C-alpha positions in Angstrom: 17.1 4.6 -11.9 18.5 2.9 -8.7 21.3 3.8 -6.4 23.4 0.8 -5.3 26.8 0.1 -3.8 28.9 -2.0 -6.2 32.5 -3.1 -5.6 32.9 -0.6 -2.8 31.5 2.5 -4.6 28.1 4.1 -5.0 26.7 3.9 -8.5 23.5 4.8 -10.4 21.8 2.0 -12.4 20.0 3.3 -15.5 17.8 1.4 -18.0 17.4 3.0 -21.4 14.8 1.3 -23.5 15.0 3.5 -26.6 18.8 3.1 -27.0 18.7 -0.6 -26.0 21.1 -0.6 -23.1 21.6 -0.5 -19.3 24.3 1.6 -17.8 26.1 1.9 -14.4 27.5 5.3 -13.8 29.2 7.1 -10.9 27.4 10.1 -9.4 29.5 12.4 -11.5 28.3 10.7 -14.7 31.4 8.6 -15.4 30.4 5.3 -17.0 31.5 2.3 -14.9 30.1 -0.4 -17.2 27.2 -1.0 -19.6 25.4 -3.8 -21.3 24.4 -2.9 -24.8 21.6 -4.7 -26.6 19.9 -8.0 -25.8 21.7 -11.3 -25.1 23.3 -12.9 -28.2 21.1 -16.0 -28.2 19.9 -17.4 -31.6 16.2 -17.0 -32.0 15.5 -15.0 -28.9 15.1 -11.7 -30.7 14.4 -11.3 -34.4 15.8 -7.8 -34.3 17.4 -5.4 -31.9 14.3 -3.3 -32.0 12.4 -5.9 -30.0 14.6 -5.3 -27.0 13.5 -2.4 -24.7 14.8 -2.8 -21.1 12.9 -0.9 -18.4 14.9 -1.7 -15.3 17.8 -3.6 -13.7 19.2 -4.4 -10.3 22.5 -5.8 -9.0 22.6 -8.7 -6.4 24.9 -8.6 -3.3 27.4 -10.9 -5.2 27.4 -8.6 -8.2 25.1 -10.4 -10.6 23.1 -8.1 -12.9 19.4 -8.7 -13.6 17.6 -6.9 -16.4 13.9 -6.8 -17.3 12.9 -6.3 -20.9 9.6 -4.8 -19.9 8.7 -2.9 -23.1 10.1 -5.7 -25.2 9.5 -9.4 -24.9 8.8 -9.5 -21.1 12.0 -11.6 -20.6 14.3 -11.4 -17.5 18.0 -11.7 -18.3 20.6 -12.8 -15.8 24.3 -11.9 -16.0 27.2 -12.8 -13.8 29.3 -10.2 -11.9 31.5 -9.8 -15.0 28.4 -9.1 -17.1 28.7 -12.4 -18.9 25.2 -13.7 -20.0 23.9 -16.6 -17.9 20.3 -17.3 -18.7 16.8 -15.8 -19.3 13.4 -16.6 -18.0 9.8 -15.4 -18.3 8.3 -14.2 -21.5 4.8 -13.1 -22.5 1.9 -14.8 -20.8 -0.6 -14.8 -18.0 0.3 -18.0 -16.3 2.7 -18.2 -13.3 6.3 -17.6 -14.3 5.3 -15.4 -17.3 4.8 -11.7 -17.6 2.9 -9.0 -19.5 5.3 -6.0 -19.2 7.8 -7.0 -16.4 8.3 -3.3 -15.7 10.4 -3.3 -12.5 13.0 -5.6 -10.9 14.1 -5.4 -7.2 16.6 -7.5 -5.3 15.2 -8.2 -1.9 18.0 -8.8 0.6 16.0 -8.8 3.8 15.9 -12.6 4.2 18.6 -15.2 4.7 19.0 -15.4 0.9 18.3 -12.6 -1.6 15.4 -13.0 -3.9 13.9 -11.2 -6.9 10.6 -9.1 -6.9 9.3 -8.5 -10.3 6.4 -6.1 -11.1 4.2 -7.9 -13.7 2.4 -4.7 -14.8 -0.5 -5.7 -17.1 -1.2 -8.9 -15.1 -1.7 -6.7 -12.0 0.6 -8.7 -9.8 4.0 -8.8 -8.0 5.9 -12.1 -8.6 8.6 -13.6 -6.4 11.7 -15.6 -7.7 14.9 -17.0 -6.4 18.2 -15.6 -7.7 18.3 -18.4 -10.3 15.0 -17.4 -11.8 12.9 -20.1 -10.3 9.3 -19.0 -9.5 8.5 -18.9 -5.8 5.0 -17.4 -5.7 2.8 -14.4 -6.4 2.9 -11.9 -3.5 -0.2 -9.9 -4.6 -2.5 -10.3 -7.6 -4.8 -7.5 -6.7 -2.5 -4.6 -7.8 -3.3 -1.9 -10.2 -0.6 -2.2 -12.8 2.5 -2.2 -10.6 5.4 -0.2 -12.1 8.0 0.3 -9.3 9.2 -0.9 -5.9 11.6 0.0 -3.2 12.6 -1.3 0.3 13.5 0.6 3.5 14.1 -1.4 6.6 11.4 -4.1 6.7 8.9 -2.2 4.5 8.4 -2.9 0.8 6.6 -0.2 -1.3 5.1 -1.0 -4.7 4.0 1.9 -6.9 1.0 1.3 -9.2 0.0 3.0 -12.4 -3.6 3.0 -11.4 -2.8 5.6 -8.7 -1.7 3.8 -5.6 1.2 2.7 -3.5 0.9 -0.6 -1.6 3.1 -1.3 1.5 4.1 -4.8 2.7 6.1 -6.1 5.7 9.1 -8.5 5.6 6.6 -11.4 5.4 5.0 -9.8 2.3 1.8 -9.3 4.2 -0.1 -6.2 3.2 0.2 -3.3 5.6 -1.7 -0.6 3.8 -2.5 1.1 0.5 -1.9 4.8 -0.1 -3.3 7.3 -2.5 -6.6 5.8 -3.5 -9.0 7.1 -0.9 -11.0 9.1 -3.4 -12.5 6.2 -5.4 -14.1 8.5 -8.1 -10.8 10.3 -8.8 -9.4 10.5 -12.3 -6.4 8.2 -12.6 -4.0 6.3 -14.8 -3.5 9.0 -17.3 -0.6 11.3 -18.0 -2.9 14.2 -19.2 -4.7 14.9 -16.0 -4.1 18.6 -15.1 -3.3 20.0 -11.7 -6.9 21.4 -11.2 -8.1 17.8 -11.0 -5.5 16.7 -8.5 -6.4 16.2 -4.8 -3.9 16.2 -2.0 -3.0 12.7 -1.0 -4.8 11.1 -4.0 -2.4 9.6 -6.5 -3.1 9.6 -10.2 -0.5 7.5 -12.1 2.4 6.2 -10.1 5.3 5.3 -12.3 8.2 5.3 -9.8 8.6 5.2 -6.0 11.5 5.3 -3.7 12.4 5.8 0.0 15.0 8.2 1.3 17.5 7.3 4.1 15.0 8.5 6.7 12.2 6.3 5.5 10.1 9.0 3.8 8.5 7.7 0.6 8.3 9.5 -2.7 5.8 8.6 -5.4 6.7 9.9 -8.9 3.8 10.1 -11.3 3.5 9.7 -15.0 2.2 13.1 -15.9 3.0 15.7 -18.5 2.8 18.4 -15.8 5.2 16.6 -13.4 4.2 15.5 -9.9 6.0 14.0 -6.9 4.2 13.2 -3.6 6.0 12.7 -0.4 4.8 10.5 2.5 6.5 10.9 5.9 6.6 7.8 8.1 5.1 8.3 11.5 5.0 6.0 14.5 1.6 4.9 15.7 0.8 5.5 19.3 
C-alpha cells in the first residue's frame, strides 16, 4: 500500500494479487479507479491465474506502473487514463529481467523521475527510466529486497533476509539496519517473540517513512511485528 497525491487529492494505492487487480481508493475507502486483470495482449498470459500483481506506483504525470511480482515478473505501464502502453522485464537473471519484481517505487528526487524495482530473488535493486529502459543495478548485495520508500534524500530498502538498507540521493550506501546479530534467526514468518532481539530484524516485507522521517519496518511474521527507527542527527 502507498499513499500518493493524484489529481489534487490524496489516495491509497493497493495491489491485490489474489483477486488480480490494483485499486486506488480515497482514505474513506471510496474507489477512485482500478485496473482489473493483466493487459489484454495476445500470448502474454495463458490464463488470468498467471497474473498476481504485488505493487504499483503513480508517476508525477499520472502514469501507472504495476509489477506482477508473484506472476510472470513483468512490469506494466499505463498512461494517466489507465490505457495500457507497454510491458518490460520478465523472468530471468540477466540485467533487465526479474525473479519476483516485488516492489516498484517512482523516484522523483532527480531532474527526471525514474523507477526503482526490487528484484527479490536476484537480491538486487534495479533502476529504470520512465519508459522502462534499464539504467543500472543500484545494489546486487541485498537480501531479497521486498519494499522501498523515500524521505527527503534518503532511500530505504526493506529486505526479507532481515535488514533495511539506506542510500543517499546518489544511490550510495549510507548504512544497513537490523542485521547486527549475525547468528539470529531470520527470513521466516514462524519465528516467535521469544527469539526476537530488539533492533534485530527477522523478515522485512514492508518499510515506510512517516512525515518526520521516522522509519517503520513491517515484518512477515504470523505474530505481527513493526519496528520503528527514529532519525537522529550526528554530532
